C-alpha positions as a LaTeX table, in Angstrom:
\begin{tabular}{lrrr}
\hline
Residue & $x$ (\AA) & $y$ (\AA) & $z$ (\AA) \\
\hline
Met1 & 11.27 & 135.01 & 147.53 \\
Ser2 & 10.76 & 138.62 & 148.71 \\
Ala3 & 12.64 & 141.36 & 147.23 \\
Pro4 & 15.00 & 143.30 & 149.67 \\
Ala5 & 13.98 & 146.72 & 150.56 \\
Pro6 & 15.33 & 149.66 & 148.79 \\
Ser7 & 17.83 & 151.71 & 150.06 \\
Val8 & 17.09 & 155.39 & 150.84 \\
His9 & 19.36 & 156.71 & 148.10 \\
Ala10 & 17.65 & 154.25 & 145.69 \\
Leu11 & 14.41 & 156.03 & 146.26 \\
Glu12 & 15.55 & 159.07 & 144.98 \\
Thr13 & 13.10 & 160.20 & 141.96 \\
Val14 & 14.80 & 161.19 & 138.51 \\
Asp15 & 13.54 & 163.59 & 135.91 \\
Pro16 & 11.37 & 161.46 & 133.55 \\
Ser17 & 12.14 & 163.77 & 130.71 \\
Leu18 & 15.81 & 162.83 & 130.79 \\
Asp19 & 17.56 & 160.93 & 128.30 \\
Leu20 & 19.15 & 158.57 & 130.39 \\
Met21 & 20.95 & 156.47 & 128.09 \\
Ala22 & 22.69 & 159.78 & 126.63 \\
Glu23 & 23.17 & 161.17 & 130.40 \\
Ile24 & 24.96 & 157.88 & 131.43 \\
Ser25 & 27.18 & 158.22 & 128.22 \\
Arg26 & 28.14 & 161.85 & 129.15 \\
Leu27 & 28.88 & 161.13 & 132.68 \\
Arg28 & 30.57 & 157.77 & 131.83 \\
Val29 & 33.18 & 160.34 & 129.77 \\
Glu30 & 33.10 & 163.01 & 132.30 \\
Arg31 & 33.85 & 160.70 & 135.32 \\
Lys32 & 36.46 & 158.60 & 133.38 \\
Ala33 & 34.24 & 155.73 & 134.16 \\
Val34 & 34.09 & 152.12 & 133.23 \\
Ile35 & 30.74 & 150.20 & 133.51 \\
Leu36 & 30.77 & 146.72 & 134.42 \\
Ala37 & 27.74 & 144.46 & 134.47 \\
His38 & 26.83 & 140.85 & 135.30 \\
Tyr39 & 25.00 & 138.28 & 133.03 \\
Tyr40 & 22.08 & 138.53 & 135.46 \\
Gln41 & 21.44 & 142.13 & 134.96 \\
Asp42 & 18.50 & 143.76 & 133.32 \\
Pro43 & 19.22 & 143.75 & 129.39 \\
Glu44 & 19.19 & 147.52 & 129.06 \\
Leu45 & 22.06 & 147.67 & 131.55 \\
Gln46 & 24.19 & 144.66 & 129.78 \\
Asp47 & 23.58 & 146.43 & 126.67 \\
Leu48 & 25.12 & 149.75 & 127.69 \\
Ala49 & 28.22 & 148.20 & 129.68 \\
Asp50 & 31.67 & 148.30 & 128.61 \\
Phe51 & 32.15 & 144.91 & 129.82 \\
Val52 & 29.57 & 142.27 & 130.32 \\
Gly53 & 30.49 & 138.90 & 132.00 \\
Asp54 & 30.49 & 136.40 & 135.00 \\
Ser55 & 32.15 & 136.68 & 138.23 \\
Leu56 & 35.71 & 135.77 & 136.79 \\
Arg57 & 35.63 & 137.95 & 133.69 \\
Leu58 & 34.48 & 140.88 & 135.69 \\
Ser59 & 37.17 & 140.56 & 138.09 \\
Gln60 & 39.42 & 140.41 & 135.29 \\
Ala61 & 38.37 & 143.52 & 133.81 \\
Ala62 & 38.28 & 145.22 & 137.03 \\
Ala63 & 42.11 & 144.29 & 137.55 \\
Arg64 & 42.81 & 145.56 & 133.95 \\
Thr65 & 41.03 & 148.77 & 133.93 \\
Asp66 & 42.73 & 152.26 & 133.97 \\
Ala67 & 39.26 & 154.16 & 134.53 \\
Glu68 & 39.15 & 156.45 & 137.29 \\
Val69 & 35.88 & 155.24 & 138.62 \\
Ile70 & 34.12 & 152.04 & 138.27 \\
Ala71 & 30.40 & 151.46 & 138.08 \\
Phe72 & 29.63 & 148.07 & 138.88 \\
Cys73 & 26.30 & 146.68 & 137.86 \\
Gly74 & 26.25 & 143.74 & 139.97 \\
Val75 & 25.96 & 142.78 & 143.54 \\
His76 & 27.86 & 144.04 & 146.56 \\
Phe77 & 30.51 & 141.19 & 146.66 \\
Met78 & 31.45 & 141.91 & 142.94 \\
Ala79 & 31.73 & 145.47 & 143.86 \\
Glu80 & 33.95 & 144.58 & 146.83 \\
Thr81 & 36.20 & 142.61 & 144.59 \\
Ala82 & 36.66 & 145.50 & 142.21 \\
Lys83 & 37.78 & 147.50 & 145.11 \\
Ile84 & 40.07 & 145.19 & 146.76 \\
Leu85 & 41.82 & 145.05 & 143.38 \\
Asn86 & 41.74 & 149.05 & 142.72 \\
Pro87 & 42.07 & 150.74 & 146.18 \\
Gly88 & 42.83 & 154.07 & 144.49 \\
Lys89 & 39.84 & 154.24 & 142.29 \\
Arg90 & 36.15 & 154.73 & 143.22 \\
Val91 & 33.46 & 151.87 & 143.11 \\
Val92 & 30.03 & 152.67 & 143.06 \\
Leu93 & 27.01 & 150.41 & 143.15 \\
Pro94 & 23.97 & 151.85 & 141.88 \\
Asp95 & 22.15 & 150.35 & 144.97 \\
Leu96 & 23.96 & 149.26 & 147.96 \\
Asp97 & 21.13 & 146.91 & 148.91 \\
Ala98 & 22.12 & 144.57 & 145.97 \\
Gly99 & 23.50 & 141.94 & 148.10 \\
Cys100 & 23.86 & 138.21 & 147.77 \\
Ser101 & 21.76 & 135.47 & 149.50 \\
Leu102 & 24.82 & 133.12 & 149.54 \\
Ala103 & 27.22 & 135.64 & 150.70 \\
Asp104 & 24.66 & 136.68 & 153.48 \\
Arg105 & 24.71 & 133.01 & 154.88 \\
Cys106 & 28.15 & 133.03 & 155.51 \\
Pro107 & 29.34 & 136.17 & 157.88 \\
Ala108 & 33.02 & 136.59 & 158.48 \\
Asp109 & 32.47 & 136.20 & 162.07 \\
Ala110 & 30.82 & 132.98 & 161.86 \\
Phe111 & 33.21 & 131.56 & 159.44 \\
Ala112 & 36.30 & 132.62 & 161.65 \\
Ala113 & 34.83 & 130.80 & 164.40 \\
Trp114 & 33.96 & 127.74 & 162.25 \\
Leu115 & 37.38 & 127.73 & 160.71 \\
Lys116 & 38.77 & 127.18 & 164.16 \\
Gly117 & 37.90 & 123.64 & 163.83 \\
Tyr118 & 39.98 & 123.18 & 160.86 \\
Pro119 & 43.08 & 124.74 & 161.38 \\
Asp120 & 45.25 & 122.53 & 159.10 \\
His121 & 42.99 & 123.06 & 156.12 \\
Val122 & 43.51 & 125.25 & 153.00 \\
Val123 & 40.74 & 127.59 & 152.76 \\
Val124 & 39.14 & 127.83 & 149.22 \\
Ser125 & 36.35 & 130.41 & 149.02 \\
Tyr126 & 33.67 & 131.07 & 146.26 \\
Ile127 & 33.92 & 134.76 & 145.01 \\
Asn128 & 30.34 & 135.04 & 146.13 \\
Cys129 & 31.30 & 136.09 & 149.66 \\
Ser130 & 32.06 & 139.05 & 151.45 \\
Ala131 & 35.47 & 140.81 & 151.51 \\
Gly132 & 36.02 & 139.61 & 155.27 \\
Val133 & 35.64 & 135.98 & 154.15 \\
Lys134 & 37.88 & 136.46 & 151.47 \\
Ala135 & 40.34 & 138.11 & 153.95 \\
Leu136 & 40.01 & 134.66 & 155.89 \\
Ser137 & 40.68 & 132.56 & 152.88 \\
Asp138 & 43.76 & 131.03 & 151.30 \\
Ile139 & 42.52 & 131.20 & 147.63 \\
Ile140 & 39.07 & 132.54 & 145.97 \\
Cys141 & 37.73 & 130.81 & 143.11 \\
Thr142 & 34.79 & 131.16 & 140.70 \\
Ser143 & 32.53 & 128.75 & 139.14 \\
Ser144 & 34.58 & 129.04 & 135.88 \\
Asn145 & 37.75 & 128.00 & 137.93 \\
Ala146 & 36.94 & 126.20 & 141.15 \\
Glu147 & 37.94 & 122.94 & 139.31 \\
Arg148 & 41.15 & 124.38 & 138.48 \\
Val149 & 41.98 & 126.04 & 141.71 \\
Val150 & 41.43 & 122.68 & 143.84 \\
Gln151 & 43.39 & 120.69 & 141.57 \\
Ser152 & 46.02 & 123.28 & 142.15 \\
Ile153 & 46.55 & 122.36 & 145.89 \\
Pro154 & 48.92 & 119.80 & 146.52 \\
Ala155 & 47.08 & 116.23 & 147.15 \\
Gly156 & 47.98 & 115.64 & 150.71 \\
Arg157 & 46.61 & 118.99 & 151.85 \\
Lys158 & 43.20 & 119.21 & 153.38 \\
Ile159 & 40.61 & 121.64 & 151.85 \\
Val160 & 37.63 & 123.69 & 153.18 \\
Phe161 & 35.23 & 124.94 & 150.91 \\
Ala162 & 32.85 & 127.90 & 151.20 \\
Pro163 & 30.22 & 129.05 & 151.20 \\
Asp164 & 28.41 & 127.21 & 148.49 \\
Arg165 & 27.66 & 123.53 & 149.36 \\
His166 & 26.31 & 122.47 & 145.92 \\
Leu167 & 29.44 & 124.04 & 143.87 \\
Gly168 & 31.69 & 122.39 & 146.28 \\
Ser169 & 30.00 & 119.03 & 146.25 \\
Trp170 & 30.21 & 119.41 & 142.30 \\
Val171 & 33.85 & 120.12 & 142.41 \\
Met172 & 34.44 & 117.16 & 144.92 \\
Ala173 & 32.92 & 115.00 & 142.32 \\
Arg174 & 34.97 & 116.27 & 139.54 \\
Thr175 & 38.26 & 116.60 & 141.19 \\
Gly176 & 37.96 & 113.14 & 143.71 \\
Arg177 & 39.07 & 115.66 & 146.57 \\
Asp178 & 37.52 & 115.26 & 149.75 \\
Met179 & 36.67 & 118.76 & 151.21 \\
Val180 & 34.78 & 120.10 & 154.18 \\
Leu181 & 31.92 & 122.26 & 153.08 \\
Trp182 & 30.34 & 125.39 & 154.45 \\
Pro183 & 26.46 & 124.55 & 154.38 \\
Gly184 & 25.55 & 127.63 & 152.22 \\
Phe185 & 23.48 & 127.95 & 148.99 \\
Cys186 & 21.99 & 130.37 & 146.53 \\
Ile187 & 18.28 & 131.08 & 146.73 \\
Val188 & 17.57 & 131.03 & 143.11 \\
His189 & 19.50 & 127.88 & 142.23 \\
Glu190 & 18.24 & 126.30 & 145.23 \\
Gln191 & 14.80 & 126.54 & 143.78 \\
Phe192 & 15.60 & 124.17 & 140.68 \\
Thr193 & 14.49 & 120.43 & 141.58 \\
Ala194 & 14.92 & 117.29 & 140.07 \\
Arg195 & 10.92 & 116.97 & 139.90 \\
Arg196 & 10.37 & 120.14 & 138.00 \\
Val197 & 13.53 & 119.38 & 135.67 \\
Ala198 & 12.00 & 115.86 & 135.09 \\
Gln199 & 8.76 & 117.47 & 133.81 \\
Leu200 & 10.50 & 119.90 & 131.80 \\
Lys201 & 12.52 & 117.30 & 129.83 \\
Ala202 & 9.11 & 115.14 & 129.32 \\
Ala203 & 7.80 & 118.15 & 127.64 \\
His204 & 10.71 & 119.13 & 125.67 \\
Pro205 & 12.67 & 115.86 & 124.90 \\
Val206 & 14.87 & 117.25 & 122.34 \\
Ala207 & 16.09 & 120.14 & 124.62 \\
Gln208 & 19.62 & 119.93 & 126.16 \\
Leu209 & 19.69 & 120.36 & 129.98 \\
Ile210 & 22.62 & 122.74 & 130.75 \\
Val211 & 22.87 & 123.98 & 134.64 \\
His212 & 25.04 & 125.84 & 137.03 \\
Pro213 & 27.15 & 123.92 & 139.54 \\
Glu214 & 25.25 & 125.91 & 142.41 \\
Cys215 & 22.35 & 123.89 & 141.41 \\
Asp216 & 21.60 & 120.75 & 143.59 \\
Ala217 & 23.59 & 117.33 & 142.67 \\
Ser218 & 20.12 & 115.63 & 141.65 \\
Val219 & 19.73 & 118.44 & 139.10 \\
Ser220 & 23.36 & 118.52 & 137.94 \\
Gln221 & 23.34 & 114.72 & 137.50 \\
Met222 & 20.89 & 114.99 & 135.02 \\
Ala223 & 22.41 & 117.73 & 132.91 \\
Asp224 & 24.06 & 117.24 & 129.55 \\
Tyr225 & 26.44 & 120.18 & 130.43 \\
Val226 & 27.18 & 121.89 & 134.09 \\
Gly227 & 29.18 & 124.95 & 134.01 \\
Ser228 & 29.70 & 128.70 & 134.82 \\
Thr229 & 27.47 & 131.25 & 133.56 \\
Asp230 & 30.12 & 132.02 & 130.85 \\
Gly231 & 30.47 & 128.35 & 130.07 \\
Leu232 & 26.67 & 128.01 & 129.64 \\
Leu233 & 26.45 & 131.01 & 127.40 \\
Gln234 & 29.62 & 129.71 & 125.36 \\
Tyr235 & 27.85 & 126.07 & 125.40 \\
Val236 & 24.57 & 127.50 & 123.74 \\
Gly237 & 26.75 & 129.39 & 121.31 \\
Thr238 & 28.64 & 126.55 & 120.07 \\
Ser239 & 26.11 & 123.53 & 120.50 \\
Pro240 & 23.98 & 122.18 & 117.44 \\
Ala241 & 21.16 & 121.73 & 119.61 \\
Lys242 & 17.98 & 123.72 & 118.83 \\
Ala243 & 16.43 & 124.14 & 122.39 \\
Phe244 & 17.88 & 124.24 & 125.83 \\
Ile245 & 16.62 & 123.80 & 129.26 \\
Ile246 & 18.42 & 126.75 & 131.17 \\
Gly247 & 19.38 & 125.91 & 134.95 \\
Thr248 & 20.60 & 129.56 & 136.21 \\
Glu249 & 19.38 & 133.12 & 136.58 \\
Ala250 & 17.20 & 134.01 & 133.82 \\
Gly251 & 19.12 & 137.21 & 133.17 \\
Val252 & 21.90 & 135.49 & 131.08 \\
Leu253 & 19.06 & 134.36 & 128.31 \\
His254 & 19.39 & 137.98 & 127.08 \\
Gln255 & 23.03 & 137.02 & 125.53 \\
Met256 & 21.69 & 133.75 & 124.61 \\
His257 & 19.18 & 135.11 & 122.41 \\
Lys258 & 21.72 & 137.31 & 120.77 \\
Leu259 & 23.88 & 134.43 & 120.14 \\
Arg260 & 21.40 & 132.08 & 118.99 \\
Pro261 & 18.22 & 133.92 & 118.04 \\
Glu262 & 16.69 & 130.81 & 116.58 \\
Ala263 & 17.07 & 128.61 & 119.72 \\
Glu264 & 14.13 & 127.77 & 121.79 \\
Leu265 & 15.57 & 128.66 & 125.64 \\
Ile266 & 13.67 & 127.33 & 128.67 \\
Pro267 & 14.32 & 128.68 & 131.84 \\
Ile268 & 13.50 & 126.61 & 134.98 \\
Pro269 & 10.75 & 126.80 & 136.15 \\
Val270 & 8.96 & 128.31 & 133.33 \\
Asp271 & 5.49 & 128.01 & 134.67 \\
Ser272 & 5.47 & 127.55 & 138.49 \\
Gly273 & 3.80 & 130.80 & 139.33 \\
Cys274 & 6.79 & 132.66 & 140.62 \\
Asn275 & 9.91 & 134.42 & 139.54 \\
Cys276 & 12.07 & 131.83 & 141.06 \\
Ser277 & 14.64 & 132.08 & 138.35 \\
Leu278 & 15.23 & 135.76 & 138.63 \\
Cys279 & 17.44 & 137.08 & 141.59 \\
Pro280 & 15.76 & 139.90 & 143.38 \\
Tyr281 & 19.20 & 141.52 & 144.40 \\
Met282 & 20.40 & 141.38 & 140.87 \\
Lys283 & 17.32 & 143.13 & 139.56 \\
Leu284 & 17.54 & 146.14 & 142.22 \\
Asn285 & 20.06 & 147.87 & 139.73 \\
Thr286 & 18.24 & 149.98 & 137.24 \\
Leu287 & 19.21 & 152.75 & 134.57 \\
Glu288 & 17.96 & 155.37 & 136.96 \\
Lys289 & 20.15 & 154.24 & 139.87 \\
Leu290 & 23.01 & 154.05 & 137.65 \\
Tyr291 & 22.73 & 157.46 & 136.36 \\
Leu292 & 22.54 & 158.66 & 140.08 \\
Ala293 & 25.74 & 156.49 & 140.95 \\
Leu294 & 27.71 & 158.22 & 138.03 \\
Arg295 & 26.07 & 161.61 & 138.90 \\
Asp296 & 26.85 & 161.56 & 142.55 \\
Leu297 & 29.81 & 159.02 & 143.09 \\
Arg298 & 27.64 & 157.20 & 145.66 \\
Pro299 & 26.87 & 154.74 & 146.77 \\
Glu300 & 30.59 & 154.11 & 146.76 \\
Ile301 & 32.09 & 150.65 & 148.16 \\
Glu302 & 34.68 & 151.35 & 151.10 \\
Leu303 & 36.51 & 148.85 & 152.73 \\
Asp304 & 38.76 & 148.47 & 155.82 \\
Glu305 & 42.27 & 148.66 & 154.45 \\
Ala306 & 43.59 & 145.86 & 156.63 \\
Val307 & 40.78 & 143.57 & 155.54 \\
Arg308 & 41.48 & 144.58 & 151.88 \\
Leu309 & 45.02 & 143.72 & 152.15 \\
Lys310 & 44.23 & 140.18 & 153.18 \\
Ala311 & 41.56 & 139.70 & 150.88 \\
Leu312 & 43.98 & 141.05 & 148.01 \\
Gly313 & 46.45 & 137.98 & 148.39 \\
Pro314 & 43.64 & 135.21 & 147.65 \\
Val315 & 42.04 & 137.02 & 145.01 \\
Arg316 & 45.28 & 137.76 & 143.14 \\
Arg317 & 45.99 & 133.97 & 143.36 \\
Met318 & 42.87 & 133.32 & 141.76 \\
Leu319 & 43.50 & 135.63 & 138.84 \\
Glu320 & 46.79 & 133.97 & 138.36 \\
Leu321 & 45.26 & 130.65 & 137.86 \\
Gly322 & 43.07 & 132.30 & 135.39 \\
\hline
\end{tabular}
């Protein structure tokens, strides 16, 4: 898995003598900014953020904020969602190349052409998609509320689900609803295989297997618990188990360690010789880039207003369902 190339702005050097934590704290006040960070960000970014969460929690935080600037330590579609909800605020992303393999696999023009084959379907799109895809959707969901969103659709209606085929398959199994699935996937969760999981379970027989629903069904069906990033974190915090095999991006282990410092946390894979459990896009954001973003108010997220307005309704419907 190769990391994406850095943007030109991301290559700017920062004076190494600067106290970046102090400078970011100063700029946060001066810019009247709020810093949002996803669980998959580096620990130092999580620790200085005003809000840390999964896509749903961060969308809720973006909808509530009265800050003038939103500095989003996440990936591009997350910052776009914040801009959809806050057209009058400046939204900056520390590295504009912090994209998403899942979102990239569902271009809006290709999705629009594909949807012509399903004119009578309700379009449910996972939040891991571009603003253009959101604008083509009827309702957005996250892994936290996908099941609830699908259950809210009348039983007689046909459904298209995009862009993650694994999350869609999991929701179908949970709800009993048949859905047409766009064939997308996440490059991190796609790496987790049943064979690797079986090896880990054999090596750690008392550990509980907890995985994200973006994993293949062959992995999810082996799990003791399947849930969103926030759901996995809550499970570790409340379970009496002393060891967990974790099937999601390894950045969340930082918060899990805080909740359960005594627990053994085993990311998948642990000994494969690669960093397959680390998202190269999430790791593009750094303290230096966050400092530059707050200092210069760029890279800034800008959206076509017509697209933003079309995307706003589906996002708001998601938030109304919680």
